[in-house]
MARZATI-459226 format. One line per 5 residues: their letters; for each residue z, x, y of N, C-alpha, C, O. Coordinates in steps of 0.05 Angstrom, whole numbers, plus 5000, padded with zeros to 4 digits. Each point is the difference from the previous one (the first is absolute). Example, Ala and Ser with C-alpha at 12.3 -4.5 7.8 and 13.67 -1.06 7.14 Angstrom:
BEGIN
as> 5156 5264 4886 5000 4982 5024 5000 5018 5024 5013 5021 5000; 4973 4972 5021 5001 5016 5024 5014 4985 5022 5004 5010 5022
END
This chain:
BEGIN
mtrlr> 1145 6098 7728 4993 5006 4972 5006 5037 4996 5009 5012 4981; 4981 5000 5045 5017 5027 4994 5027 4998 4997 5011 5015 4983; 5004 4969 5030 5028 5001 4983 5005 4996 4970 5016 5014 4987; 4970 4969 5005 4998 4998 4971 4985 5025 4989 5016 5008 4983; 4969 5004 5018 4989 5027 4992 5022 5016 5002 5011 5004 4979
htlea> 5000 5008 5047 5027 5016 5008 5011 5000 4975 4997 5017 4982; 5016 4957 5016 5026 4989 4980 4990 5002 4976 5015 5006 4983; 4961 4990 5011 4991 5007 4966 4999 5033 4997 5006 5012 4980; 4986 4998 5043 4996 5030 4997 5030 5019 4990 5005 5018 4984; 5016 4962 5042 5024 5015 4999 5009 4992 4968 5006 5019 4986
lalga> 4994 4962 5005 5011 4989 4968 4989 5018 4990 5019 5016 4994; 4955 4996 4997 4988 5020 4990 5015 5024 4999 5010 5010 4980; 4990 5000 5043 5015 5027 5006 5025 4997 4984 5005 5013 4980; 5011 4968 5030 5021 4995 4989 5009 5006 4963 5019 5010 4989; 4958 4977 5005 4996 4997 4973 4993 5028 4983 5005 5002 4976
giavs> 4980 5022 5043 4998 5023 4994 5026 5015 5007 5011 5014 4984; 4998 4983 5036 5028 5013 5000 5020 4997 4984 5019 5014 4999; 4975 4959 4982 5027 4994 4987 4989 5018 4972 5016 5016 4988; 4959 4980 5005 4986 5016 4974 5006 5028 5000 5008 5012 4980; 4986 5004 5049 5006 5031 5005 5031 5009 4995 5006 5021 4987
ralgp> 5012 4963 5023 5029 5003 4998 5007 4992 4969 5020 5011 4992; 4969 4972 4991 5007 4993 4967 4989 5022 4987 5010 5006 4978; 4970 5008 5032 4985 5019 4984 5012 5034 5007 4992 5020 4988; 5024 4979 5028 5010 5027 5010 4982 5010 5012 4976 4992 4997; 5032 5031 5020 4978 5016 5017 4974 5022 4979 4976 5001 5004
vaasn> 5036 5010 4980 4977 5010 4979 4976 4986 4996 4977 5008 5006; 5032 4965 4981 4984 4986 4984 4986 4982 5023 4976 4999 4998; 5036 4988 5020 4994 4995 5022 4977 5010 5007 4980 4986 4996; 5020 5042 5016 4979 5018 5011 4982 5001 4977 4981 4985 5004; 5018 5028 4973 4979 4990 4977 4979 4982 5003 4977 5004 5006
lggrl> 5040 4971 4990 4988 4973 5004 4983 4998 5024 4976 4993 4997; 5032 5012 5027 4987 4995 5021 4977 5023 5005 4976 4995 5005; 5034 5029 4992 4973 5016 4991 4976 4996 4984 4977 5003 5007; 5032 4988 4971 4980 4989 4980 4985 4980 5006 4976 4998 4992; 5039 4982 5025 4981 4970 5009 4982 5015 5022 4977 4992 5002
lrlag> 5030 5026 5013 4973 5000 5024 4983 5015 4991 4976 4999 5009; 5032 5022 4970 4978 5020 4988 4985 4981 4990 4976 5005 5002; 5029 4977 4988 4973 4979 4981 4990 4985 5023 4976 5001 5001; 5036 4983 5023 4991 4984 5016 4984 5014 5020 4977 4993 5005; 5040 5032 5011 4993 5010 5025 4967 5005 5000 4985 4990 5017
pwlpa> 5007 5029 4960 4971 5010 5003 4979 4971 5001 4976 5004 5005; 5030 4979 4993 4983 4973 5005 4998 4982 5031 4983 4984 5009; 5037 5025 5000 5002 4995 5027 4989 5006 5029 5007 5022 5009; 4983 4967 5003 4981 5015 5027 5010 5023 5009 4985 5017 5009; 5043 4988 4988 5014 5022 5017 4986 5023 4985 4992 5019 5013
srvad> 5004 4979 4963 4990 5027 4983 4975 5011 5011 4997 5024 5001; 4986 4959 5007 4975 5011 5007 5007 5018 5028 4989 5021 5004; 5033 4968 5017 5005 5015 5025 5005 5029 4990 4990 5021 5009; 5030 4977 4967 5015 5028 4991 4975 5013 4990 4997 5024 5007; 4986 4966 4979 4974 5020 4990 4986 5013 5015 4990 5022 4995
enlra> 5008 4961 5032 4979 5014 5021 5022 5022 5016 4994 5022 5009; 5025 4970 4993 5020 5022 5011 5004 5025 4982 5005 5021 5011; 4992 4978 4962 5006 5026 4983 4969 5012 5006 4997 5024 5004; 4979 4959 4995 4979 5012 5000 4991 5023 5022 4993 5023 4996; 5013 4958 5034 5003 5016 5020 5016 5030 4999 4991 5022 5002
vfprl> 5032 4972 4993 5021 5020 5001 4993 5029 4976 5000 5024 5006; 4996 4963 4968 4991 5020 4981 4977 4988 4977 5000 4987 4979; 4984 5023 5037 4972 4996 4996 4989 5012 4966 4986 4990 4983; 5031 5035 5020 4994 5004 4972 5016 4985 4974 4998 5008 4977; 5015 4972 5029 5015 4992 4974 4982 4979 4989 4990 4985 5016
sraer> 5004 5012 4958 4987 4988 4986 5010 4972 4998 5025 4999 4998; 4961 4977 5000 5006 4973 5000 5023 4997 4981 5018 4986 5008; 4984 5027 4966 5023 4998 4979 5024 5005 5020 5019 4984 5005; 4975 5045 5008 5029 5006 5006 5010 4990 5024 5022 5004 5008; 4953 4976 5009 5008 4982 5022 5020 4975 4983 5022 4993 5006
sriir> 4965 5000 4977 5010 4971 4982 5027 5014 4997 5019 4992 5013; 4985 5028 4971 5032 5007 4989 5021 5001 5025 5022 4989 4999; 4967 5029 5025 5015 4994 5027 5009 4963 5004 5023 4992 4996; 4959 4994 5011 4997 4985 5010 5027 4973 4982 5017 4986 5011; 4975 5018 4953 5021 4985 4989 5028 5014 5003 5020 4987 4995
gvwen> 4982 5039 5014 5023 5010 5002 5014 4990 5030 5024 4998 5007; 4953 4997 5006 5019 4990 5032 5006 4976 4990 5024 4996 5003; 4963 4983 4984 5011 4975 4993 5027 5007 4990 5019 4991 5014; 4987 5024 4961 5017 5000 4988 5023 5007 5016 5021 4987 4997; 4977 5032 5020 5021 5013 5017 5011 4971 5015 5025 4997 5001
lgrta> 4960 4987 5007 5001 4975 5020 5020 4984 4987 5023 4992 5006; 4959 5005 4969 5021 4977 4985 5025 5013 4988 5016 4985 4990; 4987 5037 5011 5029 5015 4992 5011 4993 5024 5016 4982 4995; 4983 5023 5027 5010 5000 5027 5011 4977 4999 5024 4998 4998; 4956 4978 5004 5011 4974 5001 5022 4986 4981 5017 4984 5006
aelph> 4976 5028 4970 5021 4987 4985 5029 5020 5000 5021 4992 4991; 4977 5033 5020 5028 5017 5001 5008 4990 5027 5013 5018 5011; 4984 4961 5004 5007 4995 5030 5029 4985 4999 5018 5005 5016; 4984 4974 4960 5020 4987 4999 5024 5015 4986 5024 4992 5000; 4964 5036 4987 5031 5018 4995 5002 5023 5021 5013 5020 4995
lealr> 4974 4978 5024 5008 5018 5026 5028 5004 5000 5005 5024 5004; 5019 4959 4994 5022 5007 5003 5015 5016 4978 5021 5012 5003; 4964 4986 4974 5008 5010 4975 4995 5030 5004 5015 5017 4991; 4965 4988 5020 4984 5032 4999 5018 5018 5014 5000 5001 5025; 5015 5013 4963 5020 5016 5013 4987 5029 4994 4984 5007 4983
rsdeg> 5028 5007 5036 4994 5033 4990 5014 5011 4975 5025 4997 4999; 4962 5015 4982 5012 5003 4968 4982 5022 4988 4977 5004 5008; 5033 5008 4974 4991 5029 4985 4970 4985 4979 4983 5016 4992; 5014 4952 5001 4989 4991 4984 5003 4973 4999 5017 4987 5012; 4962 5000 4968 4997 4972 5004 4992 4988 5026 4994 5016 5016
pgwel> 5005 4958 4992 4993 4988 5021 5019 5007 5027 5024 4999 5002; 4957 5009 5016 5018 5008 5024 4980 5024 5006 4977 5003 4992; 5037 5012 5024 4988 5025 5016 5005 5032 5003 5024 5003 4995; 4968 5015 5009 5013 5024 5001 4989 5016 5032 4983 4987 5013; 5022 5026 4993 4996 5010 5032 4986 5033 4997 5004 5020 4986
qgget> 4981 4976 5032 4984 5030 5003 5000 5005 5033 4985 4987 5015; 5032 5030 4995 5005 5011 5028 5019 4988 5013 4999 4995 5024; 5019 5000 4961 5027 4995 5003 5018 5021 5026 5018 4993 5014; 4971 5029 4985 5007 5012 5028 4995 4997 5023 5013 5011 5017; 4961 4969 4988 4986 4997 5025 5015 4966 5009 5010 4995 5022
lralr> 4987 4988 4957 5015 4980 5006 5036 5005 5018 5009 4990 5021; 5002 5028 4958 5029 5004 5008 5002 5012 5026 5020 4996 5015; 4958 5021 4992 4999 5014 5033 4993 4981 5011 5013 5000 5021; 4973 4978 4979 4990 4984 5018 5026 4976 5001 4998 4981 5017; 5021 5021 4968 5019 4972 4993 5022 5022 5025 5006 4993 5023
daggp> 5000 5028 4967 5020 5018 5013 4990 5000 5028 5017 4989 5014; 4959 5022 5002 4997 4997 5020 4989 4973 5017 4989 5002 5022; 5014 4976 4966 5001 4977 5010 4970 4990 5014 4983 5018 5002; 5011 4965 5004 4973 4991 5012 4991 5006 5024 5016 5015 5012; 4962 4980 5003 4986 4980 4991 4981 5019 4978 4996 5024 5004
aiffs> 4995 4962 4974 4979 5011 4981 4983 4980 4997 5004 4976 5001; 4970 5040 4993 4983 4978 4990 4987 5005 4966 4993 5023 4994; 5005 4958 4987 4989 5013 4971 4978 4985 5005 5000 4982 5017; 4976 5025 4967 4977 4981 4992 4993 5008 4968 5005 5017 4984; 4988 4971 5017 4980 4992 4965 4975 4984 4998 4986 4995 5019
ahign> 5011 4998 4951 4976 4987 5001 5017 4981 4969 5022 5001 4989; 4951 4981 5008 5001 4978 4982 4994 5020 4967 4979 4993 4989; 5034 5023 4999 4992 5015 4982 5027 4999 4986 5021 4996 5013; 4978 5008 4955 5016 4996 4986 5021 4974 5002 4987 4980 4993; 5042 5013 5013 5009 4977 5002 5014 5003 5028 5024 5006 5001
welig> 4964 4991 5018 5005 4999 5028 5022 4987 5009 5011 5008 5020; 5000 4970 4965 5018 4982 5006 5032 5017 4994 5022 4991 5003; 4969 5032 4990 5029 5015 4988 5011 5014 5022 5023 5007 5004; 4953 4998 5012 5005 5026 5024 5026 4988 5021 5017 5017 5002; 4987 4961 5010 5020 4991 5015 5028 5008 4984 5018 5015 5008
paiaa> 4978 4967 4963 5035 4995 4989 5009 5031 4994 5024 5006 5004; 4957 5015 4985 5004 5022 4997 5006 5018 5029 5020 5015 5002; 4966 4983 5014 5009 5013 5026 5033 4988 5009 5019 5014 5007; 4981 4961 4992 5026 4993 5005 5023 5005 4979 5024 4999 5007; 4970 5008 4967 5021 5008 4984 5009 5024 5004 5022 5006 4990
lgipm> 4960 5014 5028 5009 5030 5012 5009 4987 5027 4984 5009 5016; 5030 4980 4993 5012 4995 5021 4982 4997 5025 5010 5003 5023; 4969 4993 4976 4978 4999 5024 4992 4975 5006 4983 4994 4983; 5021 4984 5036 4995 4974 4997 4975 4998 5016 5000 5000 5024; 4978 5000 4960 4976 4995 5013 4985 4980 5004 4988 4994 4979
agfyr> 5006 4990 5042 4982 4980 5014 4976 5005 4990 4993 5021 4989; 4991 4954 5016 4969 4998 4995 4986 4981 5009 5009 4984 5017; 4967 5015 4976 4983 4975 5017 4996 4985 4968 5004 5013 4979; 4987 4956 5021 4994 4988 4989 4982 4980 5004 5000 4987 5021; 4979 5006 4956 4982 4979 5018 5008 4978 4985 4998 5006 4976
aasnp> 5011 4966 5029 5004 4984 4988 4981 4982 4979 4976 4996 5006; 5034 4997 4975 4971 4979 4978 4996 4975 5019 5016 4987 5014; 4964 5011 4983 4993 4971 5006 5019 4980 4987 5009 4981 5013; 4998 5023 4965 5018 4977 4994 5029 5007 5005 5011 5019 4990; 4999 4963 5028 5026 5005 5012 5022 5004 4974 5014 5020 4996
qadkr> 4985 4948 4984 5010 5006 4980 5006 5028 4987 5020 5013 4999; 4952 4990 4991 4996 5028 4984 5014 5019 5016 5020 5011 4990; 4972 4995 5034 5004 5022 5019 5034 4999 4998 5009 5023 5001; 5013 4952 4997 5022 5010 4995 5010 5006 4983 5021 5013 5004; 4971 4981 4972 5010 5011 4975 4994 5033 4997 5016 5016 4993
iqemr> 4951 4990 5016 5001 5029 5001 5015 5016 5012 5008 5021 4989; 5000 4969 5042 5018 5010 5014 5034 5004 4989 5017 5017 5005; 4983 4968 4984 5026 4994 4982 5003 5025 4979 5020 5015 5002; 4964 4990 4982 4993 5021 4984 5010 5026 5008 5019 5014 4994; 4952 4987 5030 5003 5022 5017 5035 5015 5005 5009 5021 4991
ragra> 5006 4956 5025 5021 5006 5012 5021 5001 4975 5016 5019 5001; 4985 4965 4977 5019 5008 4979 4993 5029 4987 5016 5007 4983; 4964 5010 5022 4994 5026 4993 5016 5020 5022 4997 5023 4993; 5016 4976 5027 5014 5012 5021 5022 5003 5005 5009 4981 5013; 5004 5033 4982 5034 4999 5003 5013 4998 5023 5024 4993 5002
dvvpm> 4951 5016 5027 5004 4999 5025 4988 4973 5007 4988 4987 4983; 5016 5004 5046 4984 4979 5015 4989 5013 5021 5013 5013 5016; 4960 4983 4983 4982 5013 5026 4976 4984 5003 4989 4986 4983; 5005 5019 5040 4980 4976 5020 4973 5006 4978 4996 5021 4989; 4987 4952 5009 4976 5012 4996 4984 4985 5016 5006 4977 5007
fpkga> 4973 5034 5000 4988 4990 5031 4975 4986 4989 4987 5008 4981; 5007 4966 5038 4980 4985 4985 4973 5007 5025 5000 5007 5024; 4982 4988 4957 4971 5008 5020 5003 4989 5022 5013 4980 5004; 4973 5034 5017 4993 4997 5026 5023 5016 5020 5021 5012 4995; 4966 4984 5025 5012 5010 5029 5033 4998 5001 5014 5020 5006
agara> 4996 4956 4989 5027 5006 4995 5015 5020 4985 5018 5016 5005; 4967 4978 4974 5015 5021 4975 4994 5025 5005 5012 5019 4991; 4970 4984 5022 4989 5025 5008 5027 5022 5018 5011 5021 4995; 4990 4957 5028 5024 5009 5017 5019 5001 4993 5015 5016 5011; 4997 4964 4967 5028 5012 4984 5000 5017 4991 5018 5016 5004
alahl> 4960 4990 4979 5000 5038 4991 5003 5012 5016 5020 5014 4998; 4967 4988 5024 5007 5022 5020 5019 4996 5007 5008 5023 5005; 5013 4959 5001 5021 4994 5012 5024 5004 4980 5024 4998 5006; 4963 5011 4963 5016 5014 4978 5003 5026 4999 5021 5010 4991; 4964 5000 5015 4990 5026 4997 5012 5017 5026 5009 5023 4997
qgggy> 4991 4962 5029 5014 5008 5020 5033 5003 5001 5016 5011 5016; 4989 4971 4957 5034 4999 5000 5006 5014 4979 5021 4995 4988; 4964 5023 5005 5001 5027 4986 4997 4983 4964 5015 5002 4981; 4966 4985 5021 4995 4988 4973 4981 5018 4976 4987 5020 5004; 5015 4967 4975 4979 5007 4977 4977 4983 4997 5003 4976 4995
lgmmm> 4969 5034 5010 4983 4978 4995 4970 5010 4978 4988 5022 5002; 5006 4959 4982 4979 5000 4978 4975 4990 5011 4999 4978 5012; 4983 5034 4984 4971 4988 5004 4985 5006 4975 5007 5019 4986; 4975 4966 5007 4978 4996 4980 4977 5009 5018 4996 4986 5020; 4989 5035 4974 4977 5015 5013 4971 4995 4986 4983 5012 5012
dqkmn> 5007 4973 4966 4987 4999 4981 4985 4984 5005 4978 5004 4990; 5025 4977 5024 4984 4968 4999 4984 5005 5027 5011 5009 5020; 4967 4986 4978 4981 4991 5024 5008 4987 5025 5006 4976 4996; 4997 5032 5028 5007 4987 5024 4974 5001 5018 4990 5022 5004; 5001 4956 5004 4982 4993 5011 4999 5011 5034 4980 5007 5013
dgipt> 5041 4992 4994 5009 5011 5020 5013 5025 5011 5012 5007 5020; 4976 5005 4953 5010 5032 5002 4987 5020 5009 4986 4994 5020; 5013 5031 4971 4981 5025 5005 4985 5009 4984 5011 5008 4980; 4969 4994 5019 4979 5011 4979 5007 5027 4991 4990 5020 5012; 5024 4982 4970 5012 5034 4990 4989 4995 4975 4998 4979 4988
pffgr> 4992 5056 5000 4993 5012 4973 5019 4986 4981 5024 5001 5006; 4967 4986 4971 5016 4993 4977 4975 5000 4972 4981 4984 4995; 5029 5041 4989 4980 5006 4982 4970 5004 5009 4980 4993 4989; 5025 5019 5033 4975 5009 5016 4985 4979 5019 4982 5006 5015; 5026 4974 4982 4991 4973 5013 5015 4992 5019 5025 5001 4998
damta> 4961 4987 5027 5021 4991 5019 5013 4974 4991 4988 4983 4987; 5034 5014 5020 5018 4981 4994 5012 4990 5025 5004 5015 5019; 5004 4952 4982 5011 5000 5024 5026 4996 4987 5005 4988 4978; 5015 5028 5044 5022 5005 4993 5020 5000 5020 4995 5012 5021; 5033 4974 4975 5015 5000 5020 5020 5021 5012 5021 5007 4989
palah> 4970 5000 5036 5016 5026 5017 5024 4995 5002 5014 5020 5002; 4998 4954 4998 5025 5002 5016 5026 5018 4988 5022 5004 5012; 4970 5003 4964 5022 5019 4994 5002 5024 5014 5021 5009 5010; 4955 5002 4990 4999 5027 5020 5005 4997 5027 5010 5018 5012; 4982 4956 5002 5017 4993 5027 5029 5001 4997 5015 5018 5009
lalrf> 4992 4963 4976 5033 5000 4996 5014 5029 4993 5019 5010 5012; 4966 5001 4967 5019 5026 4993 4998 5021 5024 5020 5015 5005; 4955 4987 5013 5000 5019 5014 5013 4985 5039 5001 5012 5021; 5007 4962 4975 5019 4994 5025 5027 5000 4985 5016 4997 5019; 4995 5004 4962 5025 5004 4994 5004 5028 4986 5022 5007 4992
scavv> 4953 5010 5007 5008 5027 4986 5010 5003 4977 5010 5022 4994; 4990 4957 4990 5012 5000 4976 4985 5009 4975 4977 5008 5001; 5041 4991 4974 4985 5006 4977 4974 4978 4991 5001 4976 5007; 4979 5033 4978 4985 4981 4991 5000 5010 4968 4995 5024 4996; 5010 4961 4983 5009 5012 4976 4987 4983 4978 5006 4976 4999
pvhvv> 4977 5033 4983 4983 4992 4985 5014 4996 4974 5016 5017 4993; 4979 4957 4988 5022 4989 4984 4979 4986 4980 4984 4987 5013; 5012 5013 4964 4985 4981 4987 5016 5004 4967 5015 5019 4994; 4973 4955 4984 5014 4998 4982 4979 5009 4971 4978 4989 4995; 5032 5026 4994 4983 5010 4976 5011 4977 4975 5024 4997 4997
rlgpa> 4956 4987 4987 5005 4983 4978 5005 5025 4969 4983 5016 4992; 5034 4982 5001 5006 5017 4978 4997 4987 4976 4994 5012 4980; 5012 4959 5019 4997 4985 4978 5007 4967 5006 5004 4996 5024; 4997 4986 4963 5008 4976 5000 5029 4999 5018 5020 5010 4988; 4985 4981 5036 5026 4998 5014 5011 5025 5001 5024 5001 5004
rfrvv> 4962 5023 4994 5011 5027 5002 4982 5013 5021 4975 4999 4998; 5038 5012 5022 4990 5016 5025 5018 5026 5009 5024 5006 4998; 4952 5006 5015 5009 5028 5022 4994 4993 5023 4977 4992 5005; 5047 5011 5017 5002 4997 5021 4988 5024 5010 5009 5021 4990; 4968 4985 5033 4998 5023 5000 4999 5000 5033 4988 4983 5013
ceapl> 5026 5037 4999 5009 4999 5034 4991 5032 5003 5010 5017 4985; 4973 4989 5031 4984 5019 5007 5014 5009 5026 5013 4983 5014; 4984 5049 4994 5011 5009 5023 4983 4987 5027 4976 4994 4998; 5041 5003 5025 4984 4982 5014 4976 5019 5015 4997 5024 4998; 4988 4956 5019 4969 5012 5008 5008 5018 5019 5017 4993 5016
appia> 4973 5028 4986 5000 5018 5025 4983 4992 5023 4976 4995 5002; 5044 5004 5018 4993 4992 5025 4973 5013 5011 4996 5024 5005; 4988 4957 4996 4975 5009 5021 4999 5020 5022 5011 4993 5021; 4977 5033 4979 4990 5019 5012 4991 4990 5037 5006 5010 5021; 4980 4970 4973 4977 4999 5027 5023 4986 5012 5019 4986 4992
gdrav> 4968 5027 5040 5017 4989 5018 4995 4972 5009 5018 4984 5006; 4954 5010 4994 4989 4976 5007 5009 4978 4989 4996 5001 4975; 5014 4980 5031 5015 4977 4979 4975 4987 4980 5003 5002 4976; 4977 4987 5033 4979 4991 4995 4996 5021 4966 5000 4993 4976; 4996 5027 5036 4991 5020 4982 5020 5003 4975 4996 5006 4976
avrem> 5034 4988 5041 5026 5006 4975 4999 4978 4988 5010 5000 4977; 4979 4974 5034 5007 4979 4984 4983 4994 4971 5007 4988 4980; 4964 5028 5027 4974 5000 4979 5012 5024 4983 4993 5000 4976; 5023 5020 5032 5006 5014 4974 5017 4993 4985 4999 5004 4976; 5023 4983 5037 5014 4985 4978 4999 4984 4980 5013 5001 4979
ildvn> 4970 4984 5028 4990 4973 4987 4978 5020 4983 5004 4996 4976; 4980 5019 5026 4983 5015 4986 5021 5014 4967 4995 4998 4976; 5029 5015 5038 5020 5007 4984 5012 4978 4973 5006 5005 4976; 4996 4968 5042 5006 4982 4988 4985 4995 4976 5008 5005 4978; 4968 4987 5027 4975 4994 4982 4996 5018 4985 4995 4994 4976
rtlen> 5006 5037 5031 4996 5021 4976 5022 4999 4981 4996 5007 4976; 5027 4983 5032 5028 4993 4976 4988 4980 4987 4997 5003 4975; 4995 4976 5034 4997 4971 4986 4977 5015 4975 5006 5001 4976; 4967 5009 5035 4987 5013 4979 5006 5015 4974 4988 4997 4978; 5035 5020 5030 5007 5018 4985 5018 4982 4970 4999 5004 4976
wiraa> 5018 4976 5042 5009 4977 4987 4979 4988 4968 5002 4998 4976; 4982 4997 5045 4978 4979 4987 4984 5017 4976 5002 4992 4977; 4985 5030 5029 4993 5018 4987 5017 5002 4971 4987 5001 4979; 5036 4999 5020 5019 5012 4983 5000 4975 4985 5005 5004 4976; 4992 4977 5028 5004 4970 4987 4982 4983 5006 5008 4977 4996
peswl> 4970 5024 5012 4975 4975 5005 5009 4978 4993 5004 4982 5017; 5002 5014 4956 5005 4975 4986 5027 4981 5018 4999 4976 5005; 5022 5040 5003 5021 4993 5011 5000 4986 5033 5020 4992 5012; 4950 5008 4996 4997 4996 5027 4981 4969 5007 4980 4992 4988; 5030 4998 5028 4982 4975 4997 4975 5005 5008 4998 4993 5024
wlhrr> 4981 5017 4967 4970 4996 5008 4984 4968 5007 4976 4993 5005; 5046 4995 4994 4996 4961 4997 4990 4993 5031 4990 4978 5005; 5014 5043 5016 4997 4990 5024 4975 5012 5016 4992 5022 4994; 4997 4966 5024 4977 5025 5016 5008 5012 5023 4995 4993 5023; 5020 5030 4966 5010 5015 5012 4983 5013 5025 5012 5002 5021
wprdd> 4960 5007 4978 4985 5003 5015 4983 4986 5011 4991 4984 4984; 4997 5013 5043 4989 4978 5012 4970 4998 4989 4986 5020 4997; 5005 4959 4998 4970 4992 4999 4986 5016 5030 5009 5005 5022; 4965 4998 4965 4979 5010 5021 4993 4975 5027 4991 5004 5022; 5016 4976 4968 4995 4984 5023 5024 4984 5017 4997 4979 5012
etpkl> 5027 5035 4987 5027 5000 5011 5001 5009 5017 4986 5021 4999; 5026 4977 5030 5004 5013 5026 5031 4999 5002 5011 4978 5004; 5001 5039 4993 5031 5002 4999 5006 4998 5032 4983 5003 5018; 5046 4989 4985 5011 4995 5028 5019 5020 4998 5016 4999 4981; 4983 5023 5040 5020 5019 4995 5028 4993 5018 4999 4998 5024
rfaag> 5017 5000 4966 5024 4997 5013 5024 5015 4988 4993 5017 4984; 5035 4983 5020 5021 5013 4989 5008 4982 4975 4997 4976 5002; 5012 5034 4977 5010 4981 4983 5024 5010 4987 5006 5024 5001; 5008 4960 4989 5036 5003 4991 4995 4997 4965 5009 4979 4990; 4979 5037 4996 4998 4997 4974 4981 4984 4989 4985 4988 5016
adsmi> 5010 5007 4950 4981 4979 4996 4995 4975 5005 4980 4989 4993; 5047 4995 5027 5001 4976 5006 5002 4990 5022 4996 4976 5006; 5011 5044 5012 5015 4989 5025 4987 5017 5025 4995 5024 4997; 5002 4964 5023 4988 5015 5030 5018 5008 5015 5020 4986 5005; 4976 5038 5006 5029 5006 5021 4971 5021 5021 4979 5011 4994
dvega> 5037 4986 5035 4991 5018 5025 5024 5015 4997 5022 4989 5004; 4976 5033 4989 5025 5017 4995 5008 5004 5027 5023 4996 5006; 4957 5011 5015 5015 5015 5033 5014 4966 5008 5024 4997 5004; 4957 4982 4996 5018 4979 5013 5017 4982 4985 5011 4980 5010; 4992 5027 4967 5016 4974 4983 5033 5004 5015 5016 4982 5004
grr> 4987 5043 5001 5031 5006 5008 5004 4992 5030 5020 5007 5013; 4961 4981 4995 5003 4992 5031 5009 4966 4999 5011 4988 5018; 4983 5001 4957 4989 4973 5005 5033 4984 4996 5002 4976 5002
END
């Protein structure tokens, strides 16, 4: 029964991909955005988004929260519909594609060589980050969570790979993938990490004034390799049109104590994400439970991004 369901889901995904490609990037983005803007507010995840917005922005009216939630669904629909066109979205001055802000930072990183760590969030069209960074001569590896449907996951990964001119490893969820990421940095590689999702095994760190379980492995890795930590995100300018923004690397922590230094760096990461989200709240995925419930008891361990666990000190000895 599961196999039949997976096959039907994969067929539906394939049909959606075919429709998107037939429409072209702009029309597909408009259609995907319109469909989810209409349907999304009726889905249970919208209640989660509303709870998050009320907690973070208590002064927002109900109408303002509803506007943001509709925008969140629209951005998600556009992002999904643009995925089949990832290969065609190139750097350009106008039309479908992207422009760059902060190119001098990327050029300096490319010329200096790795290791270096990029971090971002599910904001704008986050799928564009890897292809854009690769197009500028920086082969950035990353983590991924495989879809529960292996047939659909294969199609999704094919579209992601098609958008990149380089061949870089993508590390799966779990300890093996985390150890491979550690080795990748050890060999002078570049690594991308999404830092905005809930990590039950992370550390409680303020995010919009409330403790959120946050993966600290970025800080552990940066301290271990003394490498740059670079914020990068995508601003949506229109249907299939974006600005890739690369900011200056975070300042190294000044604390001598390692635990304090880790916390300083993760605080800087969360403050950076806050700035991006405040600038365009409708572009961020408010749909997941970023903050723990009162009845949750978190387990504290090292973490390697939104999906992968790693003991940074021990992994290199295995």
